LUMRO-591304 format. One record per atom (N, C-alpha, C): residue in three letters; z, y, x. Coordinates in steps of 0.02 Angstrom, whole numbers, plus 50000, padded with zeros to 5 digits. Layout:
<pts>
ALAZYX ...
</pts>
This chain:
<pts>
MET500004994050042 MET500005000050000 MET500005006250044 GLN499595011250025 GLN499535017350064 GLN500185021250066 GLN500375023450127 GLN500985027450135 GLN500825034750116 LYS501295037950082 LYS501195044650056 LYS501745049350079 VAL501565055750084 VAL502045061050100 VAL502085065750039 LEU502685067750021 LEU502795072249965 LEU502925079349991 ILE502555084149965 ILE502675091149981 ILE502935094549917 LEU503545096949920 LEU503845100249862 LEU503725107749866 ASP503405110449815 ASP503205117449815 ASP503735121849782 PHE503995126649820 PHE504485131449794 PHE504165138249780 GLY503495138349776 GLY503145144449757 GLY502795148149813 SER502755145149872 SER502415148349928 SER501665148849915 GLN501355154249938 GLN500635155049930 GLN500245150649979 VAL500585147750028 VAL500225143750078 VAL500425136350075 THR500725134150020 THR500915127150015 THR500315122550023 GLN499735124649995 GLN499145120350002 GLN498925119550074 LEU499075124550115 LEU498905123850186 LEU499305118250220 ILE499925117350197 ILE500325111750224 ILE499965105250211 ALA499745104450149 ALA499395098350129 ALA498755097350170 ARG498385102650182 ARG497765101950220 ARG497905100050292 ARG498435102750322 ARG498615100850390 ARG498825093450393 VAL499185091250343 VAL499405084250342 VAL498805079650334 ARG498345081450289 ARG497745077450279 ARG497315077050342 GLU497305082650380 GLU496925082750443 GLU497195077550493 LEU497815075650484 LEU498125070550526 LEU497975063550500 ASN497525062950452 ASN497355056550420 ASN497965053450385 ILE498355057850355 ILE498945055650317 ILE498875058250246 TYR498965053850197 TYR498895055850127 TYR499535059250104 CYS499455064850068 CYS500035068450042 CYS499875071249973 GLU500395072949937 GLU500335075949871 GLU500795081949865 ILE500575086949827 ILE500985092849813 ILE501245092349742 HIS501885093449733 HIS502175093849666 HIS502665099749663 PRO502695103349607 PRO503215108449600 PRO503905105249608 TYR504365108849638 TYR505035106049649 TYR505365103949584 ASN505185107249528 ASN505495105849464 ASN505075101449418 SER504575098049447 SER504145093649408 SER504485086949397 GLU504275083549345 GLU504525076849331 GLU504005071549350 LYS503475073649384 LYS502915069149398 LYS502965065549465 TYR503515066249499 TYR503575062649563 TYR504225058649564 ASN504225053549606 ASN504815049349617 ASN504905048649692 PHE505475050949717 PHE505595050849790 PHE505475043949820 ALA505605038649782 ALA505535031849808 ALA504815030149828 ASP504335033949801 ASP503635032449814 ASP503375035349880 TYR503795039149915 TYR503555042849973 TYR503925040950037 LYS503545041150092 LYS503825039250158 LYS504215045150189 ALA504005051250173 ALA504335057250200 ALA504245062950151 VAL504675068050158 VAL504675073750112 VAL504675080250151 ILE504265085150128 ILE504245091750158 ILE504415096950104 LEU504855101550121 LEU505045107050075 LEU504665113250097 SER504315116450050 SER503895122250066 SER504295128650071 GLY503935134050087 GLY504225140750085 GLY504265143250013 SER504485149450005 SER504565152249938 SER504645159849943 PRO504425163549890 PRO504565170749889 PRO505295172249872 HIS505665167149852 HIS506365168149832 HIS506825168449893 SER507425171049882 SER507965170749931 SER508455165349907 VAL508715161349954 VAL509205156249935 VAL509845159449910 ARG509935165949924 ARG510535169449903 ARG510465172349832 GLY509875171949804 GLY509755174949739 GLY510015170649682 GLU510155173849626 GLU510405170249567 GLU509905165149541 ASN509265166749546 ASN508745162349520 ASN508405158149574 ALA508755157149629 ALA508475153149683 ALA508305146149659 PRO507695143649673 PRO507515136849654 PRO507995131849686 LYS508245127149647 LYS508715122149673 LYS508465115149654 ILE508645110349696 ILE508415103549686 ILE508945098649712 ASP509015093049679 ASP509485087849700 ASP509145083649754 LEU509395084149815 LEU509105080449871 LEU509515074249891 SER509955072049847 SER510405066349863 SER510015059949877 GLU509415059349849 GLU509015053349861 GLU508605053849925 VAL508615059749956 VAL508175060850014 VAL508575062350078 LYS508985067350076 LYS509315069750137 LYS509755064250167 GLY509605062550229 GLY509975057250263 GLY509705050250248 LYS509235049750201 LYS508965043250181 LYS508215042550196 LYS507865048250196 LYS507155048350213 LYS507025054050262 PRO506505053650303 PRO506325059350345 PRO506185065450302 LEU506495071050320 LEU506455077150280 LEU506335083150326 LEU505845087350308 LEU505695093350347 LEU505705099350300 GLY506125104350317 GLY506145110550279 GLY505755115950316 ILE505335119550280 ILE504935124950309 ILE505135131550277 CYS505345136450317 CYS505515143150295 CYS506065142950240 TYR505885143950177 TYR506385143450124 TYR506725136650126 GLY506335131450140 GLY506615124650144 GLY507145124250198 ALA507035127650255 ALA507515127750309 ALA508145131350289 GLN508065137150256 GLN508645141050234 GLN509025137350179 TYR508665133750137 TYR508975129850083 TYR509435124450113 LEU509175120750162 LEU509565115350192 LEU510165117850232 ALA510135124150253 ALA510705127150287 ALA511205130050235 HIS510955134250191 HIS511385137950144 HIS511775133350097 PHE511445128350068 PHE511765124150018 PHE512125118050047 PHE512165117650113 PHE512515112050144 PHE513035114450195 GLY513295120550183 GLY513865122850223 GLY513725128150275 GLY513105130550280 GLY512935135750328 GLY512945142550296 GLU512685147450332 GLU512675154350307 GLU511995157550318 VAL511715160150264 VAL511075163750267 VAL511195170850243 GLY510945175650279 GLY511035182650261 GLY510395186650270 ALA510415192850247 ALA509835197150254 ALA509725198750328 SER509105198450349 SER508935200150418 SER508955207650427 ASN509145209950486 ASN509165217150500 ASN508465220250494 THR507965216350514 THR507275218550507 THR506875212850477 ARG506385214550436 ARG505975209350407 ARG505595205650461 GLU505695199050463 GLU505385195050516 GLU504715192450490 TYR504185195850510 TYR503525194150484 TYR503015194850540 GLY502595189750547 GLY502055190050596 GLY502165185350654 ARG501805186750707 ARG501815182350766 ARG502485182850803 ALA502705177050828 ALA503295176750871 ALA503185171050921 ASN503595170750971 ASN503525165451022 ASN504185161851032 LEU504145155351039 LEU504745151251049 LEU505005152351120 SER505595155251125 SER505885156751190 SER506355151251214 PHE506575147051168 PHE507005141351185 PHE506775135351145 LEU506725129551180 LEU506545123251148 LEU506995117751175 ASP507215113351132 ASP507565107351154 ASP507035101951166 HIS506835101351229 HIS506285096851246 HIS506465089451237 THR507115088051228 THR507315081051218 THR507215079051144 ASN507085083951101 ASN506995082351030 ASN506265080651016 PRO506135075050983 PRO505435072850972 PRO505025077750930 LEU505345082250893 LEU504965086950852 LEU504535091550896 PHE504755092550959 PHE504395097151003 PHE504055093651062 ASP503915087251054 ASP503525083651104 ASP502855087151117 GLU502705088351180 GLU502075091351201 GLU501985098651177 ILE502535101751157 ILE502515108851138 ILE502935112651190 LYS502665117951216 LYS502985121551271 LYS503315127951248 GLU503815130151288 GLU504115136651275 GLU503565142051278 GLY503635147051236 GLY503125152251232 GLY502615150951177 SER502635145051148 SER502165143351095 SER502205148451038 GLN501615150851015 GLN501605155850962 GLN501715152750893 VAL502145155950853 VAL502275153750785 VAL502195159750738 TRP502185158250673 TRP502105163550623 TRP502715163850578 MET503035169650577 MET503635170750536 MET503455174650473 SER503805173250418 SER503695176950356 SER504315176250312 HIS504835180250327 HIS505455179750289 HIS505875186050298 SER506295187550249 SER506735193350254 SER507465191350262 ASP507625184850249 ASP508295182150264 ASP508275178550330 THR508865177350358 THR508905173550420 THR509505168950418 ILE509485163450454 ILE510035158650457 ILE510545161150508 LEU511125163450484 LEU511635166250528 LEU512045160850562 ASN512255155850523 ASN512665150450550 ASN512435143850520 LEU512405138750564 LEU512205132050541 LEU512825128150520 PRO512755123350474 PRO513325118850458 PRO513555115050520 ASP514145112150517 ASP514465109150576 ASP514055103750610 ASN513715099550570 ASN513365093950601 ASN512615095450614 TYR512455101950613 TYR511765104050627 TYR511725106550699 GLU511155105450732 GLU511065107850801 GLU510425111950805 CYS510465117850836 CYS509885122050847 CYS509435118950900 ILE508795118350886 ILE508335115350934 ILE507765120050954 ALA507755126150926 ALA507245131050947 ALA507455138050926 SER507265142950967 SER507405150050952 SER506815154350972 THR506775160350942 THR506325165550967 THR506775171350988 PRO506505176451021 PRO506925182051041 PRO507305185350983 ASP507025184950922 ASP507345188250864 ASP507665183450815 VAL507505177050820 VAL507755172150772 VAL508105166550810 LYS508775166650809 LYS509155161750847 LYS509015154650821 ASN509075153650755 ASN508985146950727 ASN508285146150699 ALA507805146150745 ALA507105145450724 ALA506935138250704 ALA507335133550729 ALA507255126450710 ALA507915122950722 TYR508055117950680 TYR508675114050690 TYR508585106950667 HIS509055102750688 HIS509065095650672 HIS509755093850645 VAL509785089750594 VAL510425087350568 VAL510605080950606 LYS511155081050640 LYS511365075450681 LYS511455069150638 GLY511205063550664 GLY511285057250629 GLY510795056250572 GLU510335061050562 GLU509845060550509 GLU509145062250536 ASP508625060050501 ASP507955062250516 ASP507795068350474 THR508255073150475 THR508185079450437 THR508075085050487 TYR507515088550479 TYR507325093950524 TYR507135100150482 ALA507175105950514 ALA506975112050479 ALA506725117150529 ILE506235121050507 ILE505945126350549 ILE505895132650507 GLN506065138250538 GLN506045144750503 GLN505335147450499 PHE504885145050542 PHE504205147650544 PHE503735143050503 HIS503105145250499 HIS502605141550459 HIS502105137950505 PRO502175131350512 PRO501715127650556 PRO501025126850525 GLU500975127850459 GLU500345126550423 GLU499825131950433 VAL500035138050454 VAL499545143450459 VAL499215143550528 TYR498635146450530 TYR498225146550590 TYR498595149550650 HIS499005154550637 HIS499325158350691 HIS499865154350728 SER500115148950698 SER500585144550734 SER500165139650774 THR500085141050838 THR499585137550879 THR499725130050887 ASP500365128050886 ASP500525120950892 ASP500795118150826 GLY500615121450771 GLY500875119350706 GLY500675112350686 THR500035110650697 THR499805103950679 THR500145098650722 LYS500245100250786 LYS500585095550831 LYS501305094450808 LEU501645099650787 LEU502325098950762 LEU502345094550700 LEU501875095550654 LEU501855091350594 LEU501705084050613 GLU501275083150662 GLU501125076350686 GLU501755073150716 ASN502125076950756 ASN502745074350785 ASN503225072150731 PHE503295076250679 PHE503765074450625 PHE503525068450586 LEU502895068550565 LEU502655063350520 LEU502515056750555 VAL502245057050616 VAL502045050850650 VAL502605048250695 LYS502875052450739 LYS503375050050787 LYS504065049150756 ILE504245053750711 ILE504915053350682 ILE504925049250617 ALA504455050750571 ALA504445047450506 ALA504065040750508 GLY503645039850559 GLY503275033450564 GLY502755032450510 VAL502455037950486 VAL501935037350434 VAL501275035150467 ALA500955030150437 ALA500325027650464 ALA499765032550451 GLN499335033550502 GLN498765038150496 GLN498155034150472 GLU498145032750408 GLU497635028350380 GLU497205031750327 TRP497285038250318 TRP496905041950267 TRP496255044250299 THR495715040350291 THR495065041850321 THR494535042050266 PRO493955045150280 PRO493425045150229 PRO493235038150205 ASN493155033550252 ASN492975026650233 ASN493515023550190 ASN494135024650210 ASN494695022050172 ASN494695024950101 PHE494575031450096 PHE494555034750031 PHE494005031849987 VAL493405031050016 VAL492845028449977 VAL492995021449952 GLU493225017049995 GLU493375010149975 GLU493905009949920 THR494435013749930 THR494985013749881 THR494755016649814 THR494375022149817 THR494165025449755 THR493665021249716 VAL493195018149751 VAL492705013749717 VAL493075008149680 GLN493575005249713 GLN493954999849680 GLN494355002549620 GLU494645008449628 GLU495015011449573 GLU494575012849512 ILE493955015149526 ILE493485016449471 ILE493305009949436 LYS493185004749475 LYS493024998149445 LYS493594995849401 ASP494204996449425 ASP494784994249387 ASP494884998349324 LYS494745004849329 LYS494875009349273 LYS494325009049220 VAL493705008949242 VAL493135009549196 VAL492875002749173 GLY492914997749217 GLY492664991149200 GLY491914991249188 ASN491694988649131 ASN490984988449115 ASN490774993949067 ASP491214998949058 ASP491055004549013 ASP490515009049042 LYS490205012848998 LYS489705017649020 LYS490035024449032 VAL489775028049082 VAL490055034549102 VAL489495039649103 VAL489625045549076 VAL489155051049081 VAL489455056349128 LEU489035058849173 LEU489265063649224 LEU488825069849222 GLY489135075649222 GLY488775081949226 GLY488655083849298 LEU488035083549321 LEU487855085549389 LEU487725093049391 SER487925096249446 SER487795103349454 SER487305104649511 GLY487185099449551 GLY486785100449611 GLY487205102149672 GLY487855103149661 GLY488315104849715 GLY488605098749748 VAL489025100049798 VAL489315094749838 VAL489775090249797 ASP490225093349758 ASP490745089549723 ASP490445084549673 SER490015087049629 SER489745082549578 SER489285077249608 THR488945078949663 THR488505074149696 THR488905068449727 VAL489435070249763 VAL489855065049794 VAL490185060849740 ALA490405064049686 ALA490695060249631 ALA490195055349602 ALA489555057549595 ALA489035053249568 ALA488915047149613 VAL488885048349678 VAL488755042749724 VAL489335037749724 LEU489945040349721 LEU490535035849716 LEU490505031649652 LEU490365034849597 LEU490325031349533 LEU489755026349533 ASN489195028249564 ASN488615023749567 ASN488785017549608 LYS489165018349662 LYS489385012549701 LYS489825007949659 ALA490225010849614 ALA490695006949576 ALA490395003649514 ILE489965007449478 ILE489735004849413 ILE488975004649405 GLY488605007049455 GLY487875006449455 GLY487545009349394 ASP487155004949358 ASP486745007249302 ASP487155009749242 ASN487805008749242 ASN488215011249188 ASN488375018649195 LEU488125021749249 LEU488225028949259 LEU487605032649234 TYR487715037549191 TYR487175041649164 TYR487315048949185 CYS486875051649229 CYS486975058449254 CYS486545063349214 ILE486845069049198 ILE486485074249162 ILE486535080749201 PHE485965083649216 PHE485955090149251 PHE485705095349201 VAL486135100049184 VAL485975105049133 VAL485755111549165 ASN485195114049142 ASN484975120749162 ASN485265125649111 ASN485765129449133 ASN486085134349089 ASN485735141049091 GLY485175141349128 GLY484815147749133 GLY485125152549181 LEU485665150449214 LEU486045154749259 LEU486085151949330 LEU485615147449344 LEU485575144549411 LEU485195149149457 ARG485175147249521 ARG484775151149568 ARG484025150049555 LYS483615154149585 LYS482895153949575 LYS482625146949591 ASN482265143949543 ASN481935137349550 ASN482425131649563 GLU483085132849551 GLU483575127749568 GLU483535121549524 PHE483385122449460 PHE483365116749414 PHE482855111549439 GLU482255113749455 GLU481735109149478 GLU481905106349547 ALA482165110649591 ALA482305108549660 ALA482865103249662 VAL483375104249621 VAL483935099449620 VAL483715092749593 LEU483325092749539 LEU483085086449511 LEU482665082649563 LYS482265086349600 LYS481855083149652 LYS482295080349708 GLN482835083949723 GLN483285081849776 GLN483625075149761 TYR483745074049696 TYR484085067749677 TYR483605061849675 GLU482955063249680 GLU482475057649682 GLU482595053549745 GLY482595047149738 GLY482685042749796 GLY483415041249812 MET483895044449775 MET484605043049788 MET484865037249745 GLY484415034649702 GLY484615028949660 GLY485045030849601 LEU485075037349584 LEU485475039549528 LEU485055040249465 ASN485335038549410 ASN485015039349345 ASN485155046349319 VAL484675050949330 VAL484785058049315 VAL484295060449261 LYS484565063949212 LYS484165066949160 LYS484255074549163 GLY483705078249165 GLY483735085449164 GLY483695088149093 VAL484145092749076 VAL484155095649009 VAL484115103249015 ASP483585106248989 ASP483515113548992 ASP483825116548929 ALA484425119448937 ALA484785122448881 ALA484855129948889 THR484375132948923 THR484395140148937 THR484505144248874 ASP484105142948822 ASP484155146948761 ASP484845146548729 ARG485135140548731 ARG485795139448700 ARG486325143648736 PHE486315143448803 PHE486815147148842 PHE486735154648834 MET486115156948835 MET485995164148829 MET486215166648760 LYS486135162448709 LYS486355164448642 LYS487115164948640 GLU487465160148672 GLU488195160148673 GLU488465166248710 LEU488085168648760 LEU488315174248802 LEU488115181048774 GLU487715181048724 GLU487455187448697 GLU488015192248678 GLY488005198148708 GLY488495203348691 GLY489155202748726 LEU489265197548767 LEU489915196648801 LEU489925200048869 SER490455203748883 SER490525207148948 SER491155204948985 ASP491675202948948 ASP492305201048979 ASP492215194549019 PRO492435194349082 PRO492335188549125 PRO492615182049096 GLU493215182349069 GLU493525176349042 GLU493155174048979 ALA492935178748939 ALA492545177048879 ALA491895173648898 LYS491585176048952 LYS490955172948975 LYS491085165849000 ARG491615164949037 ARG491785158249062 ARG491905153349004 LYS492275155648955 LYS492435151248898 LYS491825149748856 ALA491385154548849 ALA490765153448812 ALA490335148248848 ILE490305148748913 ILE489915143948953 ILE490235137048949 GLY490895136748953 GLY491245130348947 GLY491115127048880 LYS491125131148827 LYS490995128448759 LYS490275125748755 ALA489805129448783 ALA489105127248781 ALA489015120748819 PHE489355120148877 PHE489315113848915 PHE489575108048873 ILE490135109048840 ILE490415103848798 ILE489935101948742 ASP489635106948710 ASP489165105648656 ASP488565101548681 VAL488305103548740 VAL487725099948767 VAL487915092848785 PHE488485091948817 PHE488695085248836 PHE488845080848776 ASP489125083948725 ASP489265080148664 ASP488615077648634 ALA488115082048631 ALA487465080048603 ALA487135074648646 GLU487145075648712 GLU486825070948757 GLU487185064148759 SER487845064448757 SER488225058148760 SER488105053848698 HIS487965057048641 HIS487815053348580 HIS487145049648585 LEU486735051748632 LEU486095048348642 LEU486165042148685 ILE486755041348715 ILE486895035448756 ILE487335030848715 GLU487115024848704 GLU487475020248661 GLU488125017948694 ASP488685018848658 ASP489335016348678 ASP489605019548742 VAL489425025748757 VAL489715029048816 VAL490445030648800 LYS490895029348849 LYS491615030148836 LYS491955035048884 TRP491625036748939 TRP491945040948990 TRP491515046849007 LEU491845052449022 LEU491515058149053 LEU491785058949123 ALA491355058849173 ALA491565059849243 ALA491485067149262 GLN491935069549303 GLN491915076549326 GLN492055076949401 GLY491775082149432 GLY491865083049504 GLY492455087449521 THR492975087349479 THR493585091249491 THR493885089449558 ILE494085094449598 ILE494415093049662 ILE495135095549661 TYR495515093849713 TYR496235094849713 TYR496465102049701 PRO496155107049735 PRO496395113949724 PRO496345116149651 ASP495895113049612 ASP495815114949541 ASP496385112449498 VAL496735107349521 VAL497225104049477 VAL497945104449502 ILE498045106949563 ILE498725107349589 ILE499135112049545 GLU499695109549522 GLU500155113749484 GLU500555117749535 SER500545124249528 SER500925128349575 SER501495131849538 VAL501955134649577 VAL502555137749550 VAL502495145249559 SER502605149049506 SER502575156249511 SER503225159049538 ALA503245165549550 ALA503835168649581 ALA504465167749540 ASP504395166949474 ASP505005166149433 ASP505185158849421 GLY504835154349456 GLY504995147249451 GLY504635143849394 GLY504255147549355 GLY503885144649299 GLY503165143249319 PRO502755141649270 PRO502045140249285 PRO501705146449314 SER501245145249359 SER500875150849388 SER500405153949337 ALA500265160349347 ALA499775163749304 ALA499075160849318 THR498675160349266 THR497985158049274 THR497555163749299 ILE497235162849357 ILE496795167949383 ILE496135167849346 LYS495875161849335 LYS495245161149297 LYS495205154049270 SER494785153049221 SER494695146449191 SER494195142449232 HIS494345136049243 HIS493855131549272 HIS493545127649215 HIS492885127949209 HIS492575124849150 HIS492625117249152 ASN492785114349210 ASN492815107049214 ASN493525104449221 VAL494025108449205 VAL494725106249210 VAL495065107149143 GLY495475102349125 GLY495905103549068 GLY495755099349007 GLY495335094249015 GLY495235089748958 GLY494685091948912 LEU494575088048860 LEU494025089048814 LEU494265089248743 PRO493885092248698 PRO494085092248627 PRO494125085048600 ASP494555083948553 ASP494645077348525 ASP494005074448496 PHE493575078848469 PHE492985076248434 PHE492495072648481 MET492555073848547 MET492095070648593 MET492245063248603 LYS492885061548595 LYS493085054548600 LYS492905051348667 LEU492885055348720 LEU492745052748787 LEU493355053348831 LYS493485048148870 LYS494025048348919 LYS493745051248984 ILE494195054049025 ILE493975057449086 ILE494105053149148 VAL493625053049193 VAL493705049949259 VAL493515055249311 GLU493975056449358 GLU493875061649409 GLU494005058749478 PRO493495055849509 PRO493595052349573 PRO493805056749632 LEU493695063349627 LEU493855067849682 LEU494475071949669 ARG494845070149617 ARG495395074249592 ARG495935075549645 MET496015071149693 MET496575071749741 MET496345073849811 ILE495725076349818 ILE495505078249886 ILE495245085449887 PHE495265088349948 PHE495035095149959 PHE494285095249975 LYS493995101249974 LYS493275102049982 LYS493025098950048 ASP493365100250103 ASP493135097550167 ASP493175089950168 GLU493665087150132 GLU493715079950127 GLU493155077050084 VAL492935080850034 VAL492365078749993 VAL491755078050037 ARG491645082950081 ARG491065082750125 ARG491105076850174 ARG491705075550200 ARG491775069850247 ARG491645063250211 ALA491885062750149 ALA491755056650110 ALA491015055850098 GLY490675061450081 GLY489955061250070 GLY489575059150132 LYS489785061750189 LYS489455059950252 LYS489535052550267 SER490135049850253 SER490255042750266 SER489825038250221 MET489595041050164 MET489165037150118 MET488425038450130 GLY488265042450182 GLY487575043550200 GLY487195048650158 ILE487555053150124 ILE487225058250084 ILE486895063350130 ASP486315065850111 ASP485925070650150 ASP486355076450174 PRO486385077650240 PRO486795083150267 PRO486615089950238 GLU485975090950220 GLU485775097350192 GLU486105098450124 LEU486165093050085 LEU486495093550020 LEU487245094650029 LEU487545091050077 LEU488255091750089 LEU488435098650117 GLY487945101750149 GLY488065108350179 GLY487945114150132 ARG487775112650069 ARG487645118050021 ARG488265122150010 HIS488175128650004 HIS488725133149987 HIS488995131449918 PRO489645132449907 PRO489905131849838 PRO489555136949793 PHE489465134949730 PHE489155139349681 PHE489575138849617 PRO489765144549588 PRO490225144249531 PRO489925140549471 GLY490345136849435 GLY490115133249376 GLY489765137749326 PRO490035143749311 PRO489695148149264 PRO489055151349292 GLY488905149849356 GLY488295152349386 GLY488265159849391 LEU487675162549382 LEU487565169749391 LEU487895173949337 ALA488165170749285 ALA488495174549232 ALA489085178549258 ILE489425175949309 ILE489995179549336 ILE489805183649398 ARG489155183749413 ARG488915188049466 ARG488495193849437 ILE488445193849371 ILE488155199549335 ILE488745202849299 LEU488965208449324 LEU489545211749295 LEU489325215249231 GLY489665213549177 GLY489465216249112 GLY489095211049071 ASP488695213349023 ASP488355208648979 ASP487765205249014 ILE487555199548985 ILE487035195449016 ILE486385196148976 THR485845197549011 THR485175197548980 THR484705193649024 ALA484165191248995 ALA483665187449034 ALA483385191749091 GLU483295198249077 GLU483025202749128 GLU483505203249188 LYS484155203849174 LYS484645204349228 LYS484675197849269 VAL484645192149234 VAL484655185749268 VAL484065185149316 ALA483465186849291 ALA482865186449333 ALA482915191049393 MET483185196949382 MET483265201849437 MET483745199149490 LEU484315196449468 LEU484805193949517 LEU484555187649551 GLN484185183549517 GLN483905177549549 GLN483455179549608 GLU483055184749599 GLU482625186949653 GLU483025189649712 VAL483525193749696 VAL483955196549749 VAL484315191049787 ASP484615186349750 ASP484975180749779 ASP484525176549823 HIS483915175349800 HIS483435171249838 HIS483275174449905 ILE483155180849905 ILE483005184349967 ILE483585183950016 PHE484195184849990 PHE484795184650032 PHE484915177650061 ILE484915172550019 ILE485065165750042 ILE484515163250088 GLN483885164450070 GLN483335162350114 GLN483365165950181 GLY483555172250179 GLY483635176050242 GLY484165173050287 LEU484735170950258 LEU485255167650297 LEU484995161350330 LYS484595157450293 LYS484315151250320 LYS483805152850375 ASP483365157550363 ASP482845159250412 ASP483135161850477 HIS483705165250473 HIS484015168150533 HIS484545163550564 GLY484605157450539 GLY485095152650566 GLY485815154550553 LEU485925158250499 LEU486605160650483 LEU486935156650426 TYR486535152850390 TYR486785149550329 TYR487375144950343 ASP487335140950395 ASP487865136050408 ASP488505139150435 SER488475145350458 SER489075148750482 SER489425152550426 VAL489145152250366 VAL489425155550307 VAL489675150150259 TRP490285151050232 TRP490545146150184 TRP490245147050115 GLN490175153250094 GLN489885154650029 GLN489565161550030 ALA488985162149999 ALA488645168649997 ALA488295169449930 GLY488195175549911 GLY487855176949848 GLY487775184349838 ALA487435186149785 ALA487325193149768 ALA487635194549700 ILE487865200749691 ILE488175202849629 ILE487795208849601 LEU487605208449537 LEU487265213949505 LEU487795218549474 LEU487825224649498 LEU488355229249477 LEU488155233049414 PRO488655234849373 PRO488525238349310 PRO488455245849320 VAL488135247749375 VAL488045254949389 VAL487315256149409 GLN487105262149399 GLN486445264249423 GLN486535269949471 SER486075270449518 SER486135275849568 SER485465279249577 VAL485505285349600 VAL484905289249613 VAL484585287049678 GLY483925286649677 GLY483565284849737 GLY482895288449739 VAL482545287649795 VAL481885290649802 VAL481405285349828 MET480865284149792 MET480355279449814 MET479685283049813 GLY479405283749872 GLY478805287949877 GLY478995295149863 ASP478665298149816 ASP478825305049796 ASP479195305249731 GLU479395299349706 GLU479715299149640 GLU480465297949645 ARG480825301049601 ARG481545300049595 ARG481655293749552 THR482115289349574 THR482275283349536 THR483005283449515 TYR483145279649463 TYR483835278949438 TYR483895271549418 GLU484095267549467 GLU484045260249458 GLU484695256749478 LYS484675250149476 LYS485265245949486 LYS485485245649559 ALA486135244449568 ALA486425243049635 ALA486645235749636 VAL486565232549694 VAL486795225649703 VAL487255225449763 ALA487735220749761 ALA488185219649818 ALA488055212749846 LEU488035212249911 LEU487965205849945 LEU488655203649968 ARG488795197149963 ARG489455194349981 ARG489355188150023 ALA489685187850081 ALA489675181850123 ALA490365181050153 VAL490665175150144 VAL491335173950169 VAL491375167650210 GLU491875167450254 GLU492035161450291 GLU492715158850266 SER492765152250258 SER493365149150232 SER493335141750247 THR493875138150231 THR493865130950237 THR493915127650169 ASP494275130850123 ASP494375127650058 ASP494355132650000 GLY494215138950014 GLY494175143849961 GLY494835146849941 MET495395144249967 MET496045146949949 MET496155153749982 THR495925154450044 THR495905160950077 THR495195161650106 ALA494975167750115 ALA494305168850141 ALA494265175650174 ASP493835176150224 ASP493715182550258 ASP492975184050257 TRP492795190350253 TRP492095192250251 TRP491765190850319 VAL491135189050317 VAL490775187450378 VAL490445193650406 ASP490535194650469 ASP490245200550503 ASP489515199050519 LEU489085199550469 LEU488375198250479 LEU488055203750522 PRO487565202050562 PRO487255207150606 PRO486955212850566 TYR487025218850592 TYR486765224750557 TYR486005224250547 LYS485655221750597 LYS484925221350592 LYS484725216550535 PHE485115211250528 PHE484975206550473 PHE485085209950406 LEU485655213350399 LEU485805216850336 LEU485285222150321 GLN485065225550373 GLN484545230650364 GLN483895227550338 GLU483715221950368 GLU483095218550348 GLU483135216150276 ILE483705212950258 ILE483785210250190 ILE483805215950139 SER484165221350155 SER484195226950110 SER483505229750095 ASN483105230750148 ASN482425233450139 ASN481995228750097 LYS482085222250111 LYS481675217150076 LYS481845217050002 ILE482495217549986 ILE482705217549915 ILE482435223749879 ILE482535229549908 ILE482325235749876 ILE481575236149868 ASN481205233549917 ASN480475233849915 ASN480165228549868 ASN480535223149855 ASN480235217549818 ASN480535216249749 VAL481125218849736 VAL481445217549671 VAL481425223949630 LYS481005223849580 LYS480935229749537 LYS481585230849499 GLY481825237149499 GLY482435238849463 GLY483035239649508 VAL482975238049573 VAL483535238649620 VAL483355243849673 ASN483785248849682 ASN483645253949733 ASN484225255049781 ARG484745250749776 ARG485315251649822 ARG485645244849835 VAL485805243549899 VAL486135237249919 VAL486765238949959 VAL487335235949940 VAL487955236849977 VAL488215230050000 TYR488645230050051 TYR488925223750077 TYR489685223750067 ASP489945218450037 ASP490655217850020 ASP491055215550082 ILE491525219650105 ILE491935217750163 ILE492665216850143 SER492775213850085 SER493455212350061 SER493635205150078 SER494275204050094 SER494515197250108 SER494915194650049 LYS495005188050047 LYS495425184849995 LYS496035181850028 PRO496655183650005 PRO496795189349964 PRO496705195950004 PRO496715201649970 PRO496895202949901 PRO496315202049851 ALA495695202349875 ALA495135201349830 ALA495035193849818 THR494595192149771 THR494385185149763 THR493675184549790 ILE493445178349798 ILE492765177449825 ILE492245180049776 GLU492305177949714 GLU491865180549661 GLU492155187049635 TRP491725191149606 TRP491945197549579 TRP492245196849509 GLU492075191449474 GLU492355190249408 GLU492665183349407 
</pts>
């Protein structure tokens, strides 16, 4: 049976990064809110406590019963987790004289402790806290310090309980992955068996066990997630998989035809459905982003309901949902997190559809999806495709949707994306696209004054979409693309480049 690590989320914005670092070590892990009833400590080999925006000294500090874990299983507290294990077990946590945030260096290390094997003094770490651990409980020993933080790490004597005040999961902690490896592999003894091949074999068997000889309908988008999901399902159930690729009229230029052609020769049973008119009718007059998403989600459901009725005895709907879409997170007040936006493929189906859901990628991150796809021999060009939002260009056209606006943005987007490919920049960008802005600006073309649309170009680098930074594209490239757009796309006379990072901005504008 596969060994698992439990990550308990106390509301940190970077809890998912802990999971990604653990997965990079070929170790399977799961994130659950600290107050969830969906986990059982007995199922896990080791436990990690995340950071939190809360103070352990606050009235509403998140609290959890660790009697089944502390001293019985390997346990690692990070930031809030470290302060929690000190404060509630006999130590003292108080407000720091100065907010401890940003880069720091370990000035003292206990080299005899396995947590710091192959980590040297001076190693850079990332701090993010306003409280500090003033005194440790009697049976705790300090094993690392920085010039400003005496108890930067500690160990509970006689237990495999460790805690660190800094964040090993973030990029700025240079030996963070090594520290997690030391804890999970050397101290906790967790097997490093989470590999793409292992995932594929396990998932195919799980699908067989779950679905049996039933028929499954899958909505293909042409993207990485749905394609990898299709190939996994095809390995498990073969001809019982029915793939449907819907043209919602909001795809990139010529994408409907190109994607259908791309699936030729992959052995998938794919049907193309052009539902452009239906989607455009649903979107007529809508400007609010969430209203547009919901309208598109409803139209997808209607199309799939109609198409699934054409397949005799279909019982399952497969989706390419991935882990970041379904992780339950904890908000600052300890309750459910606010919804930033609706995912059209998450959250179940109306009762009238009478279809059960199968989501083979539900527990893995985007980069893991690509690795699984590579291990199954999927075309690298397909696996390297940029993410594209489910609602398509509807959320890249700010304001209401018209056929004219869609055609205009398709041309702009095509010039931008093709330019990235022609200049060898496409693979260095995680996601790129163009946004049609709801403003017009004055321009001059020839001897005539124009009053036309403005578009924004967006290109970001990221690993999983949870955080992202804008890509510093060459000025000459941007100049060339801007000129090409303005000269070739009627109705556009101004091009701007978005240099916002996530957070505080999001990757998409809506």
